[in-house]
DOLO-64972 format. One line per field, with one value per atom (N, C-alpha, C): chain; atom name; residue number from 1; x, y, z; residue in one letter. Coordinates in nm, 4 decimals. Layout:
BEGIN
cadena	(A;...)
atomo	(CA;...)
num	(NUM;...)
x	(X;...)
y	(Y;...)
z	(Z;...)
residuo	(A;...)
//
This chain:
BEGIN
cadena	(A;A;A;A;A;A;A;A;A;A;A;A;A;A;A;A;A;A;A;A;A;A;A;A;A;A;A;A;A;A;A;A;A;A;A;A;A;A;A;A;A;A;A;A;A;A;A;A;A;A;A;A;A;A;A;A;A;A;A;A;A;A;A;A;A;A;A;A;A;A;A;A;A;A;A;A;A;A;A;A;A;A;A;A;A;A;A;A;A;A;A;A;A;A;A;A;A;A;A;A;A;A;A;A;A;A;A;A;A;A;A;A;A;A;A;A;A;A;A;A;A;A;A;A;A;A;A;A;A;A;A;A;A;A;A;A;A;A;A;A;A;A;A;A;A;A;A;A;A;A;A;A;A;A;A;A;A;A;A;A;A;A;A;A;A;A;A;A;A;A;A;A;A;A;A;A;A;A;A;A;A;A;A;A;A;A;A;A;A;A;A;A;A;A;A;A;A;A;A;A;A;A;A;A;A;A;A;A;A;A;A;A;A;A;A;A;A;A;A;A;A;A;A;A;A;A;A;A;A;A;A;A;A;A;A;A;A;A;A;A;A;A;A;A;A;A;A;A;A;A;A;A;A;A;A;A;A;A;A;A;A;A;A;A;A;A;A;A;A;A;A;A;A;A;A;A;A;A;A;A;A;A;A;A;A;A;A;A;A;A;A;A;A;A;A;A;A;A;A;A;A;A;A;A;A;A;A;A;A;A;A;A;A;A;A;A;A;A;A;A;A;A;A;A;A;A;A;A;A;A;A;A;A;A;A;A;A;A;A;A;A;A;A;A;A;A;A;A;A;A;A;A;A;A;A;A;A;A;A;A;A;A;A;A;A;A;A;A;A;A;A;A;A;A;A;A;A;A;A;A;A;A;A;A;A;A;A;A;A;A;A;A;A;A;A;A;A;A;A;A;A;A;A;A;A;A;A;A;A;A;A;A;A;A;A;A;A;A;A;A;A;A;A;A;A;A;A;A;A;A;A;A;A;A;A;A;A;A;A;A;A;A;A;A;A;A;A;A;A;A;A;A;A;A;A;A;A;A;A;A;A;A;A;A;A;A;A;A;A;A;A)
atomo	(N;CA;C;N;CA;C;N;CA;C;N;CA;C;N;CA;C;N;CA;C;N;CA;C;N;CA;C;N;CA;C;N;CA;C;N;CA;C;N;CA;C;N;CA;C;N;CA;C;N;CA;C;N;CA;C;N;CA;C;N;CA;C;N;CA;C;N;CA;C;N;CA;C;N;CA;C;N;CA;C;N;CA;C;N;CA;C;N;CA;C;N;CA;C;N;CA;C;N;CA;C;N;CA;C;N;CA;C;N;CA;C;N;CA;C;N;CA;C;N;CA;C;N;CA;C;N;CA;C;N;CA;C;N;CA;C;N;CA;C;N;CA;C;N;CA;C;N;CA;C;N;CA;C;N;CA;C;N;CA;C;N;CA;C;N;CA;C;N;CA;C;N;CA;C;N;CA;C;N;CA;C;N;CA;C;N;CA;C;N;CA;C;N;CA;C;N;CA;C;N;CA;C;N;CA;C;N;CA;C;N;CA;C;N;CA;C;N;CA;C;N;CA;C;N;CA;C;N;CA;C;N;CA;C;N;CA;C;N;CA;C;N;CA;C;N;CA;C;N;CA;C;N;CA;C;N;CA;C;N;CA;C;N;CA;C;N;CA;C;N;CA;C;N;CA;C;N;CA;C;N;CA;C;N;CA;C;N;CA;C;N;CA;C;N;CA;C;N;CA;C;N;CA;C;N;CA;C;N;CA;C;N;CA;C;N;CA;C;N;CA;C;N;CA;C;N;CA;C;N;CA;C;N;CA;C;N;CA;C;N;CA;C;N;CA;C;N;CA;C;N;CA;C;N;CA;C;N;CA;C;N;CA;C;N;CA;C;N;CA;C;N;CA;C;N;CA;C;N;CA;C;N;CA;C;N;CA;C;N;CA;C;N;CA;C;N;CA;C;N;CA;C;N;CA;C;N;CA;C;N;CA;C;N;CA;C;N;CA;C;N;CA;C;N;CA;C;N;CA;C;N;CA;C;N;CA;C;N;CA;C;N;CA;C;N;CA;C;N;CA;C;N;CA;C;N;CA;C;N;CA;C;N;CA;C;N;CA;C;N;CA;C;N;CA;C;N;CA;C;N;CA;C;N;CA;C;N;CA;C;N;CA;C;N;CA;C;N;CA;C;N;CA;C;N;CA;C;N;CA;C;N;CA;C;N;CA;C;N;CA;C;N;CA;C;N;CA;C;N;CA;C;N;CA;C;N;CA;C;N;CA;C;N;CA;C;N;CA;C)
num	(1;1;1;2;2;2;3;3;3;4;4;4;5;5;5;6;6;6;7;7;7;8;8;8;9;9;9;10;10;10;11;11;11;12;12;12;13;13;13;14;14;14;15;15;15;16;16;16;17;17;17;18;18;18;19;19;19;20;20;20;21;21;21;22;22;22;23;23;23;24;24;24;25;25;25;26;26;26;27;27;27;28;28;28;29;29;29;30;30;30;31;31;31;32;32;32;33;33;33;34;34;34;35;35;35;36;36;36;37;37;37;38;38;38;39;39;39;40;40;40;41;41;41;42;42;42;43;43;43;44;44;44;45;45;45;46;46;46;47;47;47;48;48;48;49;49;49;50;50;50;51;51;51;52;52;52;53;53;53;54;54;54;55;55;55;56;56;56;57;57;57;58;58;58;59;59;59;60;60;60;61;61;61;62;62;62;63;63;63;64;64;64;65;65;65;66;66;66;67;67;67;68;68;68;69;69;69;70;70;70;71;71;71;72;72;72;73;73;73;74;74;74;75;75;75;76;76;76;77;77;77;78;78;78;79;79;79;80;80;80;81;81;81;82;82;82;83;83;83;84;84;84;85;85;85;86;86;86;87;87;87;88;88;88;89;89;89;90;90;90;91;91;91;92;92;92;93;93;93;94;94;94;95;95;95;96;96;96;97;97;97;98;98;98;99;99;99;100;100;100;101;101;101;102;102;102;103;103;103;104;104;104;105;105;105;106;106;106;107;107;107;108;108;108;109;109;109;110;110;110;111;111;111;112;112;112;113;113;113;114;114;114;115;115;115;116;116;116;117;117;117;118;118;118;119;119;119;120;120;120;121;121;121;122;122;122;123;123;123;124;124;124;125;125;125;126;126;126;127;127;127;128;128;128;129;129;129;130;130;130;131;131;131;132;132;132;133;133;133;134;134;134;135;135;135;136;136;136;137;137;137;138;138;138;139;139;139;140;140;140;141;141;141;142;142;142;143;143;143;144;144;144;145;145;145;146;146;146;147;147;147;148;148;148;149;149;149;150;150;150;151;151;151;152;152;152;153;153;153;154;154;154;155;155;155;156;156;156;157;157;157)
x	(0.0850;0.0000;0.0902;0.0666;0.1434;0.0637;0.1257;0.0589;0.0747;0.1909;0.2211;0.3307;0.3167;0.4232;0.4486;0.5726;0.6092;0.7368;0.7328;0.8463;0.8906;1.0152;1.0652;1.0696;1.0151;1.0168;0.8833;0.8879;0.7659;0.7795;0.6806;0.6792;0.5789;0.6225;0.5373;0.5098;0.3872;0.3507;0.3525;0.4259;0.4293;0.3778;0.2769;0.2232;0.2991;0.2946;0.3627;0.3035;0.1758;0.1149;0.1859;0.2464;0.3155;0.4540;0.5062;0.6427;0.6745;0.5874;0.6243;0.6499;0.5998;0.6144;0.7310;0.8039;0.9147;1.0439;1.1409;1.2706;1.3648;1.3819;1.4683;1.6136;1.6961;1.8399;1.8914;1.9711;2.0184;2.1427;2.2075;2.3213;2.4528;2.5584;2.6913;2.7744;2.7145;2.7784;2.8993;2.8897;2.9953;2.9312;2.9755;2.9234;3.0327;3.0507;3.1439;3.0762;3.1068;3.0485;3.1555;3.1183;3.2143;3.2205;3.1195;3.1172;3.0309;3.0568;2.9811;2.8294;2.7844;2.6399;2.5745;2.6434;2.5901;2.5841;2.6859;2.6865;2.5732;2.5479;2.4391;2.3036;2.2893;2.1652;2.1456;2.2539;2.2456;2.2047;2.2643;2.2281;2.0801;2.0341;1.8926;1.8050;1.8423;1.7646;1.7658;1.8789;1.8892;1.7853;1.7711;1.6751;1.5324;1.5139;1.3798;1.3170;1.3993;1.3465;1.3563;1.4095;1.4303;1.3019;1.1915;1.0641;0.9802;1.0404;0.9736;0.8577;0.8517;0.7431;0.8026;0.7835;0.8237;0.7015;0.6924;0.5719;0.5761;0.4612;0.4504;0.5312;0.5290;0.6052;0.7553;0.8042;0.9455;0.9785;0.8932;0.9131;0.9218;0.8290;0.8292;0.9554;0.9946;1.1149;1.2374;1.2485;1.3633;1.3692;1.2562;1.2558;1.2535;1.2099;1.2065;1.3246;1.3763;1.4837;1.6180;1.6188;1.7441;1.8042;1.7217;1.7693;1.8406;1.8083;1.8689;2.0010;2.0429;2.1695;2.2849;2.3892;2.5074;2.5633;2.5592;2.6166;2.5462;2.4204;2.3438;2.3345;2.4096;2.4060;2.4361;2.3592;2.3789;2.3053;2.2429;2.1668;2.0254;1.9790;1.8392;1.7514;1.6221;1.5291;1.5434;1.5587;1.5737;1.7020;1.8112;1.9386;1.9322;1.8691;1.8546;1.7710;1.6589;1.5723;1.6442;1.7206;1.7974;1.9021;1.9689;2.0671;2.0005;1.8865;1.8149;1.7796;1.7299;1.6904;1.8080;1.9158;2.0322;2.0982;2.0951;2.1533;2.0700;1.9394;1.8529;1.8773;1.8853;1.9125;2.0459;2.1475;2.2802;2.2750;2.2053;2.1950;2.1230;2.0071;1.9238;1.9717;2.0622;2.1224;2.2508;2.3118;2.4417;2.4441;2.3361;2.3340;2.2117;2.2218;2.1082;1.9890;1.8707;1.7497;1.6289;1.5139;1.3898;1.3007;1.3557;1.2781;1.2275;1.2187;1.1710;1.2748;1.3592;1.4633;1.5890;1.7017;1.8288;1.8428;1.9067;1.9398;2.0517;2.0644;2.1622;2.3051;2.3518;2.4875;2.5017;2.3956;2.3965;2.4008;2.3248;2.3262;2.4676;2.5305;2.6673;2.7626;2.7451;2.8328;2.8139;2.6911;2.6651;2.7353;2.7224;2.7844;2.9362;2.9939;3.1394;3.1867;3.1156;3.1550;3.1366;3.0264;3.0039;3.1112;3.1492;3.2505;3.3839;3.4114;3.5371;3.5397;3.4234;3.4186;3.3744;3.3035;3.2571;3.3693;3.3680;3.4529;3.3725;3.4330;3.3657;3.2383;3.2378;3.1184;3.0051;3.0358;2.9332;2.8778;2.9613;2.9143;2.8151;2.8496;2.7593;2.6277;2.6355;2.5153;2.4292;2.4950;2.4209;2.3462;2.4116;2.3472;2.2268;2.2417;2.1287;2.0151;2.0503;1.9492;1.8705;1.9383;1.8661;1.7722;1.8110;1.7224;1.5968;1.6144;1.4991;1.4128;1.4773;1.4029;1.3177;1.3770;1.3033;1.1871;1.2051;1.0996;0.9899;1.0153;0.9186;0.7850;0.7834;0.6568;0.6358;0.7115;0.7057;0.8193;0.9072;1.0239;0.9810;1.0275;0.9952;1.1249;1.1107;1.2261;1.3279;1.2817;1.3751;1.4583;1.3987;1.4735;1.5726;1.5334;1.6242;1.7491;1.7293;1.8415;1.9372;1.8824;1.9655;2.0376;1.9689;2.0311;2.1470;2.1273;2.2357;2.3546;2.3276;2.4356;2.5124;2.4410;2.5046;2.5895;2.5320;2.6076;2.7357;2.7248;2.8444;2.9414;2.8916;2.9794;3.0574;2.9962;3.0643;3.1512;3.1309;3.2117;3.3406;3.3540;3.4656;3.6001;3.6026;3.7325;3.8052)
y	(-0.1159;0.0000;0.1231;0.2140;0.3376;0.4449;0.5043;0.6064;0.7452;0.7752;0.9118;0.9134;0.9965;1.0119;1.1604;1.2019;1.3411;1.3468;1.4163;1.4225;1.2808;1.2458;1.1123;1.0215;1.0693;0.9910;0.9210;0.7920;0.7160;0.6511;0.6706;0.6105;0.4967;0.3787;0.2610;0.2152;0.1808;0.1279;-0.0239;-0.0851;-0.2298;-0.2654;-0.3468;-0.3877;-0.5088;-0.5305;-0.6462;-0.7766;-0.7756;-0.8955;-0.9384;-0.8429;-0.8724;-0.9306;-0.9229;-0.9666;-1.1093;-1.2070;-1.3428;-1.3562;-1.2629;-1.2701;-1.1873;-1.1247;-1.0390;-1.1006;-1.1120;-1.1669;-1.0508;-1.0145;-0.9036;-0.9449;-0.8575;-0.8797;-0.8711;-0.9629;-0.9681;-0.8849;-0.8409;-0.7516;-0.8245;-0.7535;-0.8131;-0.7674;-0.6919;-0.6491;-0.5576;-0.4689;-0.3709;-0.2350;-0.1369;-0.0009;0.0968;0.1972;0.3051;0.4356;0.5380;0.6683;0.7613;0.8410;0.9316;1.0667;1.0987;1.2269;1.2156;1.3014;1.2944;1.3077;1.3892;1.4051;1.2726;1.1951;1.0645;0.9707;0.9745;0.8918;0.9328;1.0625;1.1091;1.0661;1.0724;1.0249;0.8756;0.7989;0.6556;0.6294;0.7033;0.6888;0.7243;0.8255;0.8636;0.7469;0.6833;0.5697;0.4529;0.4271;0.3152;0.3295;0.4495;0.4708;0.4764;0.5446;0.5603;0.4254;0.3318;0.2017;0.0949;0.1281;0.0288;-0.0418;0.0293;-0.0306;-0.0743;-0.0760;-0.1162;-0.0246;0.0916;0.1854;0.3234;0.3804;0.5190;0.6066;0.6697;0.7465;0.8873;0.9494;1.0889;1.1792;1.1482;1.2275;1.2192;1.0991;1.0844;1.1596;1.1473;1.2191;1.3694;1.4210;1.5640;1.6034;1.5221;1.5513;1.5563;1.4602;1.4557;1.5811;1.6192;1.7328;1.8689;1.8739;2.0013;2.0213;1.9141;1.9270;1.8745;1.7506;1.6898;1.7707;1.8116;1.8884;2.0173;2.0720;2.1967;2.1766;2.0519;2.0251;2.0838;2.1238;2.1849;2.0980;1.9686;1.8758;1.8826;1.9289;1.9408;2.0855;2.1744;2.3162;2.3364;2.4214;2.4533;2.3615;2.2559;2.1660;2.2192;2.2157;2.2501;2.1328;2.1540;2.0466;1.9313;1.9636;1.8606;1.7814;1.8497;1.7808;1.6922;1.7434;1.6660;1.5409;1.5564;1.4423;1.3402;1.3906;1.3022;1.2243;1.2919;1.2252;1.1161;1.1463;1.0453;0.9245;0.9507;0.8419;0.7561;0.8213;0.7443;0.6683;0.7264;0.6587;0.5370;0.5501;0.4353;0.3232;0.3583;0.2575;0.1883;0.2668;0.2119;0.1149;0.1531;0.0690;-0.0621;-0.0509;-0.1684;-0.2585;-0.2103;-0.2943;-0.3613;-0.3092;-0.3592;-0.4257;-0.4148;-0.4697;-0.5591;-0.6604;-0.7496;-0.6753;-0.7040;-0.6348;-0.7210;-0.6809;-0.7517;-0.6683;-0.5649;-0.4760;-0.3530;-0.3609;-0.2493;-0.1986;-0.2876;-0.2450;-0.3292;-0.2732;-0.3432;-0.4458;-0.5572;-0.6567;-0.5992;-0.6496;-0.5946;-0.5926;-0.6956;-0.6848;-0.5670;-0.5362;-0.4211;-0.2901;-0.2830;-0.1643;-0.1419;-0.2494;-0.2398;-0.1885;-0.2346;-0.1929;-0.0430;0.0063;0.1493;0.2302;0.1853;0.2561;0.2572;0.1435;0.1357;0.2297;0.2310;0.3160;0.4641;0.4979;0.6377;0.6808;0.5913;0.6205;0.6582;0.6030;0.6325;0.7721;0.8260;0.9536;1.0710;1.0435;1.1507;1.1992;1.3300;1.3813;1.3704;1.4059;1.3879;1.4721;1.5915;1.6763;1.6123;1.5578;1.4933;1.3685;1.2970;1.1798;1.2227;1.3294;1.3805;1.4285;1.4972;1.5455;1.4289;1.3243;1.2064;1.1405;1.1274;1.0647;1.1468;1.2772;1.3636;1.3540;1.3560;1.3506;1.2210;1.1066;0.9794;0.9640;1.0173;1.0120;1.0937;1.2152;1.3006;1.2422;1.1846;1.1225;1.0069;0.9203;0.8059;0.8500;0.9574;1.0078;1.0817;1.1177;1.1985;1.1285;0.9958;0.9229;0.8178;0.8199;0.7312;0.6309;0.6428;0.5565;0.4129;0.3198;0.1784;0.0999;-0.0229;-0.1042;-0.1217;-0.1469;-0.1679;-0.0423;0.0737;0.1988;0.2181;0.1795;0.1884;0.1024;-0.0157;-0.1049;-0.0384;0.0199;0.0864;0.2067;0.2845;0.4003;0.3551;0.2474;0.1947;0.1487;0.0869;0.0450;0.1656;0.2704;0.3920;0.4569;0.4703;0.5283;0.4507;0.3204;0.2415;0.2393;0.2395;0.2409;0.3686;0.4803;0.6092;0.6396;0.5689;0.5906;0.5101;0.4241;0.3289;0.3910;0.5185;0.5732;0.6490)
z	(0.0000;0.0000;0.0000;-0.0908;-0.0943;-0.0228;0.0781;0.1574;0.0987;0.0439;0.0084;-0.0961;-0.1950;-0.2939;-0.3137;-0.3094;-0.3264;-0.4065;-0.5180;-0.6096;-0.6417;-0.6097;-0.6399;-0.5182;-0.4076;-0.2848;-0.2682;-0.2433;-0.2187;-0.0817;0.0007;0.1337;0.1300;0.1688;0.1650;0.3078;0.3347;0.4652;0.4586;0.5518;0.5620;0.7002;0.7046;0.8346;0.8863;1.0160;1.0750;1.0222;0.9791;0.9220;0.7942;0.7259;0.5999;0.6219;0.7429;0.7697;0.7273;0.7499;0.7099;0.5596;0.4805;0.3360;0.2843;0.3741;0.3357;0.3849;0.2971;0.3349;0.3617;0.4885;0.5236;0.5190;0.4694;0.4671;0.6108;0.6513;0.7885;0.8123;0.7089;0.7256;0.7385;0.7061;0.7085;0.8266;0.9177;1.0426;1.0224;0.9285;0.9123;0.8871;0.9611;0.9433;0.9817;0.8981;0.9280;0.8909;0.9670;0.9413;0.8875;0.7887;0.7257;0.7936;0.8735;0.9439;1.0686;1.1657;1.2918;1.2738;1.1794;1.1598;1.1204;1.0404;1.0007;1.1219;1.2052;1.3264;1.4203;1.4336;1.5201;1.4634;1.3317;1.2699;1.2982;1.2945;1.3221;1.4664;1.5586;1.7001;1.7195;1.6487;1.6533;1.6093;1.4976;1.4477;1.5455;1.6072;1.7016;1.8122;1.8651;1.9739;1.9210;1.8105;1.7539;1.7187;1.6744;1.6330;1.7417;1.8572;1.9637;2.0053;2.0014;2.0418;1.9221;1.8032;1.6783;1.6400;1.7014;1.6716;1.6517;1.5368;1.5148;1.5348;1.6490;1.6825;1.6243;1.6224;1.5789;1.6716;1.8012;1.8979;1.8696;1.8368;1.8031;1.6747;1.5755;1.4489;1.4738;1.5510;1.5819;1.6573;1.7551;1.8332;1.7418;1.6522;1.5612;1.4752;1.4191;1.3266;1.3956;1.5209;1.5915;1.6856;1.7430;1.8428;1.7907;1.7430;1.6982;1.5842;1.4908;1.3753;1.4156;1.5311;1.5776;1.6512;1.6665;1.7336;1.6525;1.7210;1.6580;1.5455;1.5626;1.4657;1.3291;1.3276;1.2038;1.1547;1.2190;1.1853;1.0364;0.9750;0.8343;0.7378;0.7885;0.7012;0.6836;0.5603;0.5353;0.5800;0.5867;0.6221;0.5232;0.3958;0.2925;0.3124;0.3419;0.3643;0.4882;0.5928;0.7166;0.6918;0.6244;0.5938;0.5056;0.4107;0.3230;0.4021;0.4956;0.5809;0.6641;0.7231;0.8012;0.7146;0.5950;0.5055;0.4612;0.4201;0.3737;0.4888;0.6079;0.7237;0.7621;0.7591;0.7898;0.6897;0.5633;0.4606;0.4867;0.5175;0.5463;0.6649;0.7705;0.8892;0.8587;0.7951;0.7755;0.6615;0.5778;0.4741;0.5214;0.6264;0.6692;0.8059;0.8802;1.0160;1.0347;1.1202;1.1416;1.2016;1.1470;1.1899;1.1568;1.2081;1.1759;1.0855;1.0278;0.9430;1.0155;1.1475;1.2279;1.3259;1.3767;1.4704;1.4490;1.4901;1.4780;1.5898;1.5577;1.6594;1.7466;1.8688;1.9633;1.9083;1.8350;1.7791;1.6818;1.6097;1.5200;1.5962;1.7043;1.7908;1.8437;1.8904;1.9426;1.8346;1.7120;1.6023;1.5732;1.5774;1.5573;1.6664;1.7908;1.9036;1.8889;1.8561;1.8375;1.7273;1.6162;1.5033;1.5341;1.6031;1.6429;1.7424;1.8310;1.9320;1.8676;1.7515;1.6813;1.6192;1.5869;1.5141;1.6011;1.7108;1.7998;1.8901;1.9174;2.0244;2.1553;2.2669;2.3963;2.4074;2.3512;2.3544;2.2755;2.1585;2.0762;2.1440;2.2158;2.2904;2.3987;2.4717;2.5751;2.5139;2.4004;2.3331;2.2849;2.2354;2.1890;2.3042;2.4172;2.5336;2.5789;2.5877;2.6267;2.5265;2.3972;2.2917;2.2967;2.3123;2.3085;2.4277;2.5412;2.6585;2.6312;2.5811;2.5517;2.4391;2.3386;2.2284;2.2798;2.3594;2.4137;2.5021;2.5759;2.6640;2.5880;2.4631;2.3878;2.3693;2.3714;2.3573;2.4658;2.5694;2.6855;2.6759;2.7684;2.7773;2.8067;2.7235;2.7439;2.7663;2.8124;2.8513;2.7381;2.6162;2.5052;2.4780;2.4985;2.4823;2.5963;2.7169;2.8315;2.8083;2.7507;2.7215;2.6234;2.5178;2.4165;2.4775;2.5568;2.6218;2.7112;2.7859;2.8704;2.7865;2.6721;2.5829;2.5291;2.4945;2.4437;2.5537;2.6718;2.7839;2.8104;2.8204;2.8516;2.7343;2.6137;2.4968;2.4817;2.5157;2.5034;2.6250;2.7328;2.8537;2.8498;2.7505;2.7471;2.7073;2.6684;2.6242;2.7296)
residuo	(M;M;M;I;I;I;D;D;D;F;F;F;A;A;A;Y;Y;Y;K;K;K;K;K;K;T;T;T;I;I;I;I;I;I;V;V;V;T;T;T;I;I;I;T;T;T;K;K;K;D;D;D;A;A;A;L;L;L;P;P;P;H;H;H;I;I;I;N;N;N;F;F;F;R;R;R;R;R;R;G;G;G;K;K;K;M;M;M;D;D;D;I;I;I;Q;Q;Q;F;F;F;T;T;T;R;R;R;P;P;P;A;A;A;E;E;E;A;A;A;M;M;M;A;A;A;A;A;A;I;I;I;T;T;T;W;W;W;V;V;V;V;V;V;C;C;C;T;T;T;A;A;A;D;D;D;S;S;S;I;I;I;G;G;G;S;S;S;I;I;I;E;E;E;E;E;E;H;H;H;S;S;S;F;F;F;I;I;I;H;H;H;Q;Q;Q;K;K;K;V;V;V;R;R;R;K;K;K;M;M;M;E;E;E;I;I;I;F;F;F;K;K;K;G;G;G;M;M;M;S;S;S;Q;Q;Q;T;T;T;E;E;E;F;F;F;S;S;S;S;S;S;L;L;L;L;L;L;G;G;G;S;S;S;T;T;T;R;R;R;T;T;T;K;K;K;L;L;L;F;F;F;C;C;C;N;N;N;L;L;L;P;P;P;N;N;N;D;D;D;G;G;G;F;F;F;C;C;C;L;L;L;A;A;A;Q;Q;Q;P;P;P;G;G;G;V;V;V;Q;Q;Q;K;K;K;V;V;V;I;I;I;E;E;E;S;S;S;A;A;A;N;N;N;L;L;L;I;I;I;F;F;F;D;D;D;S;S;S;T;T;T;Q;Q;Q;K;K;K;D;D;D;Q;Q;Q;A;A;A;I;I;I;S;S;S;M;M;M;V;V;V;I;I;I;D;D;D;L;L;L;A;A;A;K;K;K;S;S;S;D;D;D;K;K;K;L;L;L;V;V;V;E;E;E;S;S;S;E;E;E;E;E;E;V;V;V;V;V;V;I;I;I;D;D;D;L;L;L;I;I;I;R;R;R;S;S;S;G;G;G;F;F;F;A;A;A;A;A;A;D;D;D)
//
């Protein structure tokens, strides 16, 4: 079912009932980020998808709060949206997932790769952002697990 088409972008809705008929790529467990903004977008996706639900509140938080972070300074709304889209594609094509969220080894790989490119300030900003993002629609256990992984992963240096 196609929900919306704009210019060359098509957004498709896939229900969980359709999952048994879809063969998701499990990923090759390799991810590298070319710039800190891409790593921050990846960390955003890790938390946003942790509960397998991308809520309206999370969407609003990403576009109203995350986009204003220093790391995304100078990006237009179109550039920011494009970065989010390309980063999600990169994550879900290269890391194990169920189509809605990354498996824990994939989450760990994102954290490790982000840890290599972030400075200490960006790590602190990422931790604050993910907590606020998770709380934007009600913090759940799966998000708490991811937040703990991010905290411990960024504290390791």
